C-alpha positions in Angstrom: 15.3 1.1 4.7 14.6 -2.6 5.0 17.3 -5.0 3.8 15.6 -8.0 3.2 12.6 -9.0 0.9 9.4 -8.5 2.1 8.1 -12.8 2.7 4.6 -13.7 1.1 2.8 -15.4 3.7 1.5 -19.0 2.0 -2.5 -19.2 2.4 -2.5 -22.5 2.5 0.3 -22.6 5.8 -1.6 -20.0 6.9 -4.7 -22.4 7.3 -3.2 -25.0 8.4 -3.6 -26.2 12.4 -3.6 -23.3 13.9 -0.7 -23.4 16.0 1.3 -20.6 15.9 -1.8 -18.0 16.7 -2.8 -20.2 20.0 1.0 -19.9 20.5 1.4 -16.6 21.0 -1.5 -16.5 23.3 0.0 -19.3 25.4 2.8 -17.1 25.5 1.2 -13.8 26.3 -1.2 -15.4 29.0 1.9 -16.6 30.3 3.7 -13.3 30.7 0.9 -11.6 32.1 0.8 -14.0 35.0 4.7 -13.7 35.6 4.4 -9.3 35.8 3.3 -9.3 39.4 6.4 -10.8 40.4 8.5 -8.9 38.0 6.0 -5.6 38.9 9.4 -4.8 41.5 11.7 -5.3 39.5 10.0 -3.3 37.0 9.9 -0.3 38.8 13.9 0.0 39.3 14.4 -0.5 35.9 13.6 1.7 32.7 10.7 1.6 31.6 9.9 -0.6 28.0 7.3 0.2 25.9 4.2 -3.1 26.0 4.1 -4.9 23.2 0.7 -4.7 21.0 -2.2 -7.5 22.4 -2.6 -10.7 19.9 -5.5 -11.2 18.7 -5.8 -14.9 17.7 -9.3 -15.6 16.7 -13.1 -13.3 15.8 -15.7 -14.2 14.9 -19.4 -12.8 13.8 -23.1 -14.2 15.0 -26.0 -12.7 15.9 -26.6 -10.3 18.6 -28.5 -11.5 21.4 -31.1 -8.3 21.4 -30.7 -7.9 17.0 -28.3 -7.3 14.3 -24.9 -9.3 14.8 -21.8 -9.0 17.2 -18.3 -8.9 16.0 -16.2 -11.0 18.9 -12.4 -10.8 18.4 -10.3 -13.0 21.3 -7.2 -11.2 22.3 -4.2 -11.8 24.3 -5.2 -9.2 26.7 -7.1 -6.4 27.2 -7.3 -3.1 25.2 -9.1 0.0 24.5 -11.9 0.4 21.6 -13.7 3.1 20.0 -16.2 2.2 17.9 -18.1 4.4 15.8 -19.9 4.5 12.1 -19.7 6.7 8.7 -21.5 7.0 5.6 -20.6 7.2 1.6 -19.7 4.1 1.9 -22.0 2.8 5.1 -19.0 1.1 7.4 -18.4 0.7 11.2 -14.7 1.4 12.5 -13.6 0.5 15.4 -10.2 1.6 16.3 -7.0 0.3 18.7 -3.9 0.5 20.3 -1.8 -1.3 17.6 -2.8 -5.1 17.4 -1.3 -8.3 16.1 -3.6 -9.8 14.0 -2.9 -13.3 13.7 -6.1 -14.6 11.6 -6.4 -17.0 9.4 -7.0 -15.9 5.6 -10.4 -16.2 5.8 -11.5 -13.7 8.5 -14.4 -11.0 7.2 -15.1 -12.8 4.3 -18.3 -13.9 5.2 -21.6 -12.0 5.1 -23.4 -11.8 8.5 -26.4 -10.0 9.3 -25.5 -6.3 9.0 -21.7 -7.2 8.4 -20.6 -7.3 4.3 -17.6 -8.5 4.8 -14.2 -6.8 7.9 -11.3 -5.8 6.8 -8.3 -5.3 9.9 -4.8 -4.1 10.1 -2.5 -1.3 11.0 -4.2 2.4 10.4 -0.7 4.5 11.6 2.3 3.8 14.1 0.6 2.6 16.9 -2.9 3.0 16.3 -4.9 -0.5 14.5 -8.6 -0.5 12.9 -10.8 -3.0 11.9 -13.4 -1.9 9.1 -16.9 -3.2 8.9 -18.7 -2.8 5.6 -22.4 -2.7 6.7 -24.7 -4.7 4.6 -27.1 -2.0 5.7 -27.7 1.2 8.2 -26.5 0.0 10.9 -25.0 1.5 15.0 -23.0 0.9 17.0 -25.0 -0.9 19.9 -22.3 -2.0 22.1 -18.7 -2.0 22.8 -17.8 -3.9 25.9 -14.8 -6.1 27.1 -14.3 -9.3 29.2 -11.4 -11.4 31.1 -12.9 -15.4 29.3 -13.0 -17.8 32.4 -11.7 -20.6 31.0 -8.1 -19.2 29.7 -8.0 -15.6 30.9 -7.8 -14.2 27.3 -9.5 -11.0 27.1 -13.2 -10.7 24.5 -14.0 -8.0 23.0 -17.7 -7.5 21.5 -18.9 -5.2 19.1 -22.6 -5.1 18.9 -24.0 -3.6 15.8 -28.1 -2.9 15.5 -30.4 -2.2 12.3 -32.0 1.6 12.2 -33.4 3.7 9.5 -31.0 6.0 7.7 -32.2 8.8 9.1 -30.9 7.4 12.2 -28.0 6.5 11.0 -26.8 9.4 9.8 -27.6 10.7 13.2 -24.8 8.9 14.6 -22.3 8.2 11.3 -19.4 10.5 12.5 -17.3 13.5 10.4 -13.9 13.0 9.3 -11.3 14.1 11.5 -9.6 17.9 9.8 -6.1 17.1 8.5 -3.0 17.6 11.1 -0.4 19.3 9.6 3.3 17.2 10.0 6.1 18.3 11.1 8.4 19.5 8.0 10.9 16.8 7.0 14.5 17.2 8.3 16.9 19.0 5.7 19.4 16.7 4.2 23.1 17.3 3.7 23.3 18.0 -0.1 23.2 15.0 -2.5 23.6 15.3 -6.2 22.0 11.8 -6.8 18.4 11.3 -8.3 15.8 10.5 -5.8 13.3 8.0 -6.9 10.5 7.4 -4.5 9.1 2.9 -4.6 5.4 3.4 -3.7 4.1 -0.3 -2.4 0.4 0.1 -3.0 -2.2 -0.6 -0.4 -1.0 -1.7 3.4 -2.5 -2.2 6.7 -6.7 -2.1 7.0 -6.4 -1.8 3.0 -5.2 -5.4 1.7 -5.9 -4.5 -2.0 -7.3 -7.2 -4.2 -7.3 -10.9 -2.8 -6.5 -13.6 -4.7 -8.2 -16.6 -4.9 -5.8 -18.7 -2.6 -6.2 -15.5 -0.3 -3.0 -13.7 -0.6 -3.2 -10.1 -0.4 -1.8 -7.6 -2.6 -0.8 -5.6 -0.2 2.5 -8.0 0.7 2.6 -8.8 -3.3 3.9 -5.8 -4.3 5.5 -4.3 -0.9 8.3 -8.0 -1.4 8.1 -6.4 -5.1 9.1 -3.1 -3.8 11.5 -4.0 -1.2 13.3 -6.0 -4.3 13.4 -2.9 -6.4 15.1 -0.9 -3.2 17.7 -3.5 -2.6 18.9 -3.3 -6.3 18.8 0.8 -6.3 20.5 0.9 -3.3 23.6 -1.5 -4.1 24.2 0.2 -6.9 24.7 3.5 -5.0 23.6 4.9 -8.5 20.2 6.9 -7.0 18.4 7.7 -3.5 16.0 5.9 -3.0 13.1 5.7 -0.2 9.3 4.3 0.0 6.4 5.4 1.1 6.0 2.6 3.7 8.4 0.7 5.1 5.5 -2.1 6.9 2.3 -3.4 6.3 1.2 -0.2 7.3 -2.1 1.9 5.9 -1.0 5.2 3.9 -3.5 7.6 2.6 -2.9 8.5 -1.3 -3.2 11.8 -0.3 -0.2 11.6 1.9 2.3 9.4 -0.9 1.9 12.2 -3.2 2.8 14.6 -0.4 6.0 11.7 0.7 7.6 12.4 -3.1 7.2 16.5 -3.4 8.0 17.1 -0.1 11.2 15.1 -0.8 11.3 16.9 -4.1 11.5 13.7 -5.7 12.8 12.9 -9.1 10.4 9.6 -10.0 7.5 8.5 -8.6 7.1 4.8 -9.0 3.5 2.6 -8.1 3.9 -1.0 -7.6 0.5 -2.6 -7.4 -1.3 -6.1 -8.9 -4.9 -6.1 -10.1 -7.5 -8.6 -10.1 -10.4 -9.3 -12.4 -12.3 -12.3 -11.4 -14.5 -12.7 -14.3 -11.9 -12.4 -16.6 -9.4 -15.2 -15.1 -7.6 -15.7 -18.2 -6.8 -11.9 -18.7 -2.7 -11.5 -17.7 0.4 -9.2 -18.2 2.0 -6.2 -16.6 0.6 -2.6 -17.6 2.3 0.5 -17.4 0.0 3.9 -16.5 0.7 7.2 -16.4 -1.4 10.6 -15.4 -4.3 12.2 -17.3 -7.9 13.3 -16.9 -9.2 11.4 -19.5 -8.7 7.9 -19.5 -7.4 6.0 -22.2 -10.3 2.9 -22.5 -13.2 1.8 -20.2 -10.8 -0.4 -17.8 -8.4 1.8 -17.2 -11.2 4.1 -16.0 -13.3 1.8 -13.6 -9.0 0.5 -12.2 -8.7 4.5 -11.9 -11.3 5.1 -10.0 -11.4 1.5 -7.6 -7.5 2.6 -7.1 -8.9 6.0 -6.1 -11.5 4.6 -3.3 -8.3 3.2 -0.8 -8.9 5.4 1.6 -12.7 5.6 1.9 -12.4 1.5 2.0 -9.8 1.8 5.3 -11.9 3.6 7.1 -9.8 6.8 6.3 -11.1 10.7 5.3 -9.9 10.9 1.6 -7.9 14.3 2.4 -6.9 16.6 -0.6 -4.3 15.8 -3.4 -2.4 18.8 -5.1 -5.1 21.4 -6.3 -5.9 21.9 -9.7 -4.1 23.9 -12.2 -4.3 27.5 -11.6 -2.4 29.5 -13.9 -0.3 29.0 -17.1 3.1 28.3 -15.8 1.4 25.6 -13.9 0.3 24.1 -16.7 3.4 23.7 -18.4 5.1 22.1 -15.4 2.8 19.4 -15.5 2.6 19.2 -19.4 6.4 19.0 -18.7 6.4 16.3 -15.8 3.5 13.9 -17.9 6.3 14.3 -20.7 8.5 13.2 -18.8 6.7 10.1 -17.2 5.7 9.0 -20.6 9.3 8.8 -21.6 10.2 6.8 -18.7 7.0 4.5 -18.8 8.3 3.5 -22.5 11.6 3.1 -21.3 10.1 1.2 -18.6 8.1 -1.2 -20.7 11.0 -1.8 -23.2 12.5 -3.1 -20.1 10.1 -5.2 -18.6 9.5 -7.0 -21.6 12.4 -8.4 -21.9 11.4 -10.4 -18.7 7.7 -10.9 -18.4 4.1 -11.0 -20.1 3.0 -7.7 -21.2 -0.8 -6.8 -21.2 -2.7 -6.3 -24.6 -2.4 -2.3 -24.1 0.8 -2.3 -22.3 1.2 1.8 -21.5 -2.4 3.6 -20.6 -3.6 6.4 -18.9 -6.1 6.9 -16.5 -6.8 9.6 -13.3 -5.6 8.2 -11.0 -5.1 9.7 -7.1 -1.1 8.4 -7.0 -0.3 10.3 -10.3 -1.8 13.8 -9.8 1.7 15.4 -8.5 2.4 18.4 -10.8 5.7 18.3 -10.7 7.4 15.2 -10.0 7.2 12.7 -12.5 4.9 9.4 -12.0 3.9 5.7 -13.4 1.7 2.8 -11.7 3.3 -0.6 -12.2 0.5 -3.5 -12.3 2.4 -6.3 -12.5 -0.2 -8.6 -13.5 -3.7 -10.1 -12.3 -3.8 -12.0 -9.0 -7.3 -12.9 -10.9 -4.8 -15.4 -13.3 -2.8 -18.6 -11.7 0.1 -18.6 -14.1 0.3 -14.4 -13.5 0.2 -15.5 -9.5 2.4 -17.7 -9.6 5.2 -15.9 -11.4 4.4 -12.8 -8.5 4.7 -15.5 -5.6 8.2 -16.5 -7.3 10.9 -15.2 -5.6 13.1 -16.2 -9.5 10.8 -13.7 -11.1 10.2 -10.7 -8.8 14.6 -10.9 -9.0 14.5 -10.4 -13.0 11.7 -7.9 -12.9 13.7 -5.5 -9.9 16.3 -6.0 -12.1 14.7 -4.8 -14.9 13.2 -1.7 -13.6 16.0 -0.6 -11.3 17.9 -0.5 -15.1 15.4 1.6 -16.6 15.3 3.7 -13.9 18.8 3.8 -13.9 18.7 4.7 -18.0 16.3 7.5 -17.9 18.6 9.7 -14.8 21.4 8.1 -17.1 23.0 11.8 -17.8 22.9 12.3 -14.1 24.6 8.9 -13.0 28.3 8.2 -12.1 29.4 5.8 -13.8 28.2 2.2 -13.7 29.8 -0.1 -11.3 29.9 -3.9 -10.5 26.9 -4.0 -9.6 25.4 -2.8 -12.7 27.5 -4.9 -15.3 25.8 -7.1 -17.8 22.4 -5.0 -17.6 23.0 -4.2 -21.1 20.8 -4.0 -24.1 21.7 -7.3 -25.3 21.2 -9.3 -22.8 18.7 -12.7 -23.6 15.2 -12.1 -23.1 13.3 -14.2 -20.2 9.8 -13.9 -20.3 7.7 -16.5 -17.9 11.1 -18.4 -16.9 12.2 -19.1 -20.5 14.6 -17.4 -22.5 13.6 -16.4 -25.7 16.5 -15.9 -29.0 19.5 -12.6 -28.1 18.0 -9.6 -30.3 19.9 -8.3 -32.7 22.5 -5.7 -31.9 20.8 -2.3 -32.1 21.7 0.9 -29.7 19.5 0.8 -27.4 16.3 3.8 -26.7 17.3 6.4 -24.6 15.1 6.3 -21.8 15.6 10.0 -20.4 15.4 13.1 -21.9 19.0 14.9 -23.5 19.1 17.0 -20.5 19.3 15.7 -17.3 15.3 14.9 -16.0 15.9 17.4 -12.7 13.8 20.0 -14.6 12.8 23.4 -13.7 13.7 23.7 -9.9 12.7 27.7 -10.4 9.4 26.2 -11.6 8.7 23.9 -9.2 8.7 26.2 -7.0 6.7 28.8 -8.4 4.1 25.8 -8.8 4.4 25.2 -5.0 4.0 28.7 -3.9 1.4 29.2 -6.5 -0.5 26.0 -5.0 0.1 27.5 -1.9 -0.6 24.1 -0.5 -1.1 23.2 3.2 1.4 21.0 5.3 1.5 17.2 4.4 -1.6 15.3 6.9 -0.7 12.5 8.9 -3.0 9.5 8.5 -5.9 10.5 11.4 -9.3 8.7 12.2 -12.3 10.1 10.2 
């Protein structure tokens, strides 16, 4: 489990003189030049995995034969495979793991048949470039060559315009999901298990702020801060759906929680509405087939396309309710989800601005677990300068994660051991701090009970019956289409 907060890099610093990427390339090429001298010694030593290639530049330009060419400068040769997929139309470039050191603006410029492109870690040991197509196009050529002036490797992908029929014939179908090994059994631990889900990741950056900051980086930092606080108290067990900048399919996030028999699933996001920069504040969502309002429905639809945007098979989530037992289990689960959401809102409202309608419902795929209470927290809007400034503030994030941890522990209060020093001072009479300003302390009152009168580890038998009735196959590993 991570032990320190994930750094959020300043886009200005990243786009200033690009010394770090070029330094990485120089070092990589220097090591490559020393390889012959070290090879004999390496033969007698234990094998060591090669460091990932470094990508230090990328460019779009018209292809010599027509169409569009994407060129990527790498520190050493890699094997690349490219193909196209439809719905949505995109070209996929699969690579071994690559350390992308590209400037923040890389991939946003439109050129020819390319509308934009994204890149990142797609699965352990595998990276991917996803090219959004402005029109139907096929992969005409993939080639690598050594650049004479500095020895760097130039990877080129040529895309040629095509008609719809030719594109459809060239498009590949997603690979069937491969089963993942069953998780190893752990020693019995009576503490509740909380799954913290940092939204997006890898080839899926999520929303992008005007200054180039990615949603995936912001929410990962907040998720790590929450995990650290929960681990410090030791009163609940906690896991993350991703522990680094890697793509995790939506269905897998749900399966991680269900396979671990989690007691609570908390997904962390940060929305963006470029057309309404004045809109700001946090919102807590719970799952429902019918959205509270049109804005919530649009947001859920956008989040639910994350797999396709990353060039992955959307896969299947939990099945539909098949019988009355499952329906009762789902209803009970959503009741717990709503109860936790209300308690979380009460805690967050002390330290941050809430949206006009702070509790909403929508059909998010990550909230569809029939037997794990689940909420999705939108911390704010990257399109709001004020929200963005707060999201980048370590002090503000510290206050927010403290309140989130307090809400979680209160939800499980009937099952938790006595609080230790780490929980001191987190009472209901704490001063309310919003956007850095402390407001008067509220009148003393009995704190609302966020959890049910009985411990929220509801119906293990109902859970087992629900799983058996669904006969759901084993979890799928992230795979290429």
